[in-house]
N, C-alpha and C positions, 0 to 999 in steps of 0.2 A: 321632604325629609332630608336632613343634613347628612353628608357623608360621614361614615365612622372614621375617627382619627386613629392613625397608627400609634402604637405604644411609643413612649419616649425611649430613646436608646441610651442605656446607662453603661458606663465603663469605669471600673475602679472607683465606684461610689459606695461609701459606707452608709448603710441605711440603719435606722431612720435618720433623716436630716431634720434639723430644727432651725427655724429662722433665728432663734436666740444664739446659735453657734456663729452667726455672721454679724459683722458690724459695718461693712462697706460693700457696695456693688458698683463695679465699673462697667460702663457700656460704650461700645462703638456706636456711631450714629448712622451712617449711610447703609441702607439695606439691613439694618438691625433695628434701631428704634423707628426709623422712617423707611418708607418703601422705595425710595429712589437713591441713586448715586448722584449727588448734586452736581458734580463736575460734568457728568454726562448730559444732564439736563440743561446746564448753561451752554454746553457745546451744541445741543440740539437747537436751542433758540438762535444760535449763531450759524446754524447750518453745517456744523462740523462733528456731529455726534458719532458717525461711524468710525472716524479716525480715533477720537478720544475714547470711546467706549471699548474699542478693541484693546487698547492699552490697559484700561481699568480692569477688564475681565482677566487679562493675562496676569496682572499684578495680584488680583484677588485669589486666583487659582494657585499662585505661588510660582508661576512660570517666569515672571520677572522678579528676581529676588531682592533687588534694590528698590525699595518703595520710594525713597527720595528721588532717585533718577526717573522712575516712572511718573511721579507727580510733576517733576520739572518738564518732562517731555509733553505731558498733557497741557500744562499751563502755557507752554510756549505756543501751542496751537490756538490758545484763546487770547493772545495778544491783540489788543485793539477792539475787543468786544465791548459794547456799551455796558456800563454798570447797571443800567435798567434791566438787563437780562436777569440779574440776581433777584430783583423785585418780582419779575414775572414768574420765576421758578418758585419763589417762596409763596406767592399768593395763589398760584394756579396749579402747581405740581406737587408741592411737598405735602405728604400725608403720613400720619403715624401708622405704624404697623399694628395689626390687631393685637390687643392685649398689652400694648406698651404703657398706656396710661394706667391700666389696672395693676400691672405688675409693679410699676414705680410707686403707686399709691400704697400698695400693700407693704412693700419694703419699708417705705418711710413710716408707715403706721407701726411697724415692728421696731422702729428705732434705728434702722439701717441707713447710713448716709450714702448718697448717690454721687457718682462721678461720671461725667461725660468726657470721653477721650476720643477725639476724632482726627483722622487724617484729612478730613474735609475742612469746611470754612466757617469762621466765626460768624459771618453774616447769617448763616442758617443755624449754627450751633447755639447761638445766643437765644434764638426763638425756641428751639427745642428744649434747652435747659430751663428756660423760664416756664414753659408749658408743663414740664414734668417735675419741677421742683428740685432740680439738681443742686447739690451743695458745692460742687467743684466742677470746673470745666477747663479743658485744654483743647485747642484747635488752631488751625492755620489762618493767618490774616492776609487776605488778598490785597495786593498793592493796586491802588486805583489812582490814576493821575488824569486830570482834566475829563473826568467822567468816563474813563475807559480803563479796562484791565491792562496792566503792563505786561502780563505774562509772568509776573514774579510774585513773591510774597514779602510781607514786611517782617523784618527781624523783631523778635520779642525777647524779653529778658532771659528766657530759657532756650532760645534758638529760633529757627524759622520753620522747620517741618516737624510735625508730630507724627513720627513713624512708629513702628512696632516697639522699639526700644524706649522711646519717649512715653508711649502709652504705659508700659510696664513701670517705668520710673515714676510717672505721675500717680499711678494707682498706689504704689508702695509709699510714696511721699505723703499722700493723703491719709493712708492707713496709719502711718507713723504719727501724723499730726493729731489724730483722734485717739491715739494709744492702742491701735489695733495691730494684729499680726497679719502676715500674708495669708495664713491659713483661715483667717476670719474674713477674707475677701472673696467675693463672687465676681467673675469676669465673663462678660457676654459679648460675643462677636460673630462675624460670619466669614471674614476673609483672612488670608495668610498673614497679613500684617497685624492681626489680633493674637496670633499664636504665642508670641513672647509674653504678653500680658496674661493670657489664659494659663500658660504654663507656670506662672509665678503665683497663681491664686489657689485658694483652698477648694474652690468649686468652679470649674470651667464649663461654660454653656455655649454650644454652637446653635445658632438660630437660622434655619433654612440656609445652611452654610455650604461652602465648597467642599468637595469630598475630602481634601487634605485636612480641612479644619474639623469636619465631623469625625474623622478617624482619630484625632488626637484629643478631642474634648471629652470630659467626663459625662456630660449630658448633651444629647443632640435632640433638638426639637425640629422635626422634619416637616410637620404640617401643623395647622392650627396656629394659635396666637402665642405671644410671649408669656402671657399669664399662665400657660400650661406648666411653667416651671413651678408655680405655687403648689401643684398637686404632689410634688415630691416631699414637701415639708409637713411635719406633724406639729 
C-alpha cells in the first residue's frame, strides 16, 4: 500500500484555478524537473562532490545570496575535468522527477507554452527540453577546450550566467512574445535563485523546495510528483 500524500500547501491562491487562466509555464531544471544537481554529479565523477555540493546546497538555501559568484566558485573546482564526465552524468545519472512528463504534457495539451530556465548547463538542458517539449530554453554553456572543462562559461548573446534575475527576465520576455501577461505565467522551482521568477508570476509553485522557497510560494508540493499540481485546476 502506498503512503498517503500530505495535502498541497496553498498560500494566497484564489480558487478555483483554471488552466485556461494561464498561457505559459516556466520551470527550473535541476532538482525540479530532474532529480539531480548536474554540477554536483559532474563533480562526483571528478572526485570533488563534497566541495561542490556544499556550495550548491548553501546557494539553494539562500545562504549564499550571489548565485553568479557561487556558480563561478563551483566551476573553478571543475577546471580540467574531462568533458566525458558530462556524457556519464547524462546517460547514467540524469532522471526525470516523478510527474514531470505528465505535467508538461498536460500543460501543452491545454495550450500552455513551456519555458526551461536553468542555472545549470545547456548540455543537459537541451536533452531535458527536447524530452519534455519545451518551447523556449535558457541555460549556461560550459566552456570546453581540448576535451576538458576550463572552469568557465561561454558568453552568449544575453550574457554568461542564467541567475535568478535572468530567469525572471526570460520568463517575462517569452510571455510578451506570445502576448501573455505575468499573471498568466506559472513558475516552478525549488531553490532560492528561483524566487525572483516565482515572485513575478501569477502562480508560483515550490517543488520539494528549500524552506525559504516553500514559505514564499503560492503552492508547495512537499511529497509526490510534479503532476500533483494538476489537482488544483478545474
